[in-house]
C-alpha positions in Angstrom: 3.6 -32.3 12.9 4.0 -28.7 11.4 6.7 -26.6 12.7 6.6 -23.0 13.0 8.4 -19.9 14.4 8.7 -16.3 14.5 11.4 -15.0 12.2 10.7 -11.8 11.4 9.1 -8.8 13.0 8.7 -5.2 11.2 9.6 -2.1 13.2 8.6 1.2 11.4 11.5 3.8 11.6 12.1 7.4 9.9 15.4 6.8 8.2 17.1 3.6 7.1 20.8 4.8 7.7 19.7 5.9 11.4 18.1 2.7 12.0 21.0 0.5 10.7 23.5 2.7 12.6 21.8 2.2 15.9 21.2 -1.3 15.7 23.9 -2.2 14.3 26.7 -0.3 15.5 25.1 1.0 19.1 23.4 -2.5 20.0 25.8 -4.6 17.9 23.2 -6.4 15.9 24.1 -8.3 12.5 22.8 -6.9 9.6 21.6 -9.9 7.7 20.5 -8.2 4.7 20.3 -4.5 2.9 18.9 -4.7 -0.4 17.4 -2.1 -2.4 13.9 -2.2 -3.5 11.6 -0.2 -5.9 10.4 3.2 -5.0 13.6 4.0 -2.8 12.5 1.3 -0.1 15.1 -1.2 1.4 14.9 -4.7 2.5 16.8 -4.2 5.8 17.1 -7.1 8.2 19.2 -7.0 11.5 19.2 -9.6 14.3 20.8 -9.7 17.6 24.1 -11.9 17.7 23.2 -15.6 18.5 21.2 -18.5 16.9 18.0 -17.6 18.9 15.2 -15.3 18.2 13.2 -13.4 15.4 15.0 -10.7 13.3 13.8 -7.0 12.7 12.8 -5.8 9.5 13.7 -2.0 9.6 10.7 -0.6 7.5 11.0 3.0 6.5 7.4 5.0 7.1 5.3 5.4 3.9 2.3 7.9 4.6 1.1 10.0 7.7 -0.4 6.8 9.5 3.0 4.9 9.4 4.9 8.3 10.3 2.7 8.3 13.3 3.4 4.8 14.6 7.1 5.7 14.8 8.4 4.9 18.2 4.8 3.9 19.5 4.0 0.6 17.6 2.9 -1.0 20.9 1.2 2.1 22.4 3.6 3.1 24.8 4.3 -0.4 26.3 7.5 -2.4 26.5 7.0 -4.2 22.9 10.6 -5.8 22.3 12.6 -8.0 24.5 16.4 -8.4 24.0 17.7 -11.3 25.9 21.1 -11.5 26.9 23.4 -14.0 28.6 25.4 -11.2 30.5 23.2 -8.1 31.7 26.0 -6.3 33.2 28.0 -6.5 30.2 25.5 -5.4 27.9 23.7 -2.6 30.2 27.5 -0.9 30.8 28.1 -1.0 27.0 24.9 0.2 26.1 25.3 3.1 28.6 28.6 4.0 27.3 27.2 4.0 23.7 24.3 6.6 25.1 21.5 4.3 24.8 18.8 5.7 27.0 17.5 3.5 30.2 14.2 4.5 31.7 15.1 2.8 35.0 17.6 1.6 36.9 18.1 -2.4 36.5 16.0 -4.4 38.8 15.7 -8.1 39.9 12.8 -10.0 39.2 11.8 -13.9 39.9 12.1 -14.2 36.3 15.5 -12.1 35.7 17.6 -9.1 35.8 16.0 -6.4 33.5 15.9 -2.6 32.5 13.7 -1.0 30.2 15.5 0.9 27.5 14.4 3.2 24.4 15.6 2.9 20.8 16.4 6.1 18.9 12.8 6.2 17.5 11.2 5.8 21.1 10.2 2.0 21.3 10.5 0.7 24.8 12.5 -2.4 24.9 13.5 -4.6 27.9 16.9 -5.7 28.3 16.8 -8.8 30.0 18.9 -11.7 31.5 16.4 -14.5 32.6 16.7 -16.1 35.9 18.4 -19.3 36.2 
């Protein structure tokens, strides 16, 4: 039986350095690769610490249509879900680092969650699953 998994998701950003700083220095993601490409582009891949889940390809916008998608790739919905093993730890660290949360933490049947925005306006759930 074939095996497949989602390993990379492109996220359109306005600037490589700002994106790398936010995801790696503020959220604590690992930078897996940052390789220059032709025409000033970079292959910039970051991933939350841990073994599970997909990585993000931080792709600088190219053209008017892509610039218009920055921060709104999912039409204003939460489009990214960051699973944590310690919600209180990560929530406190992100607040201290200046991350903007759009709500106070809430407890749902599926876990503890709060919505935050990245520096581009994309909405994320920080979630510690129940159980």
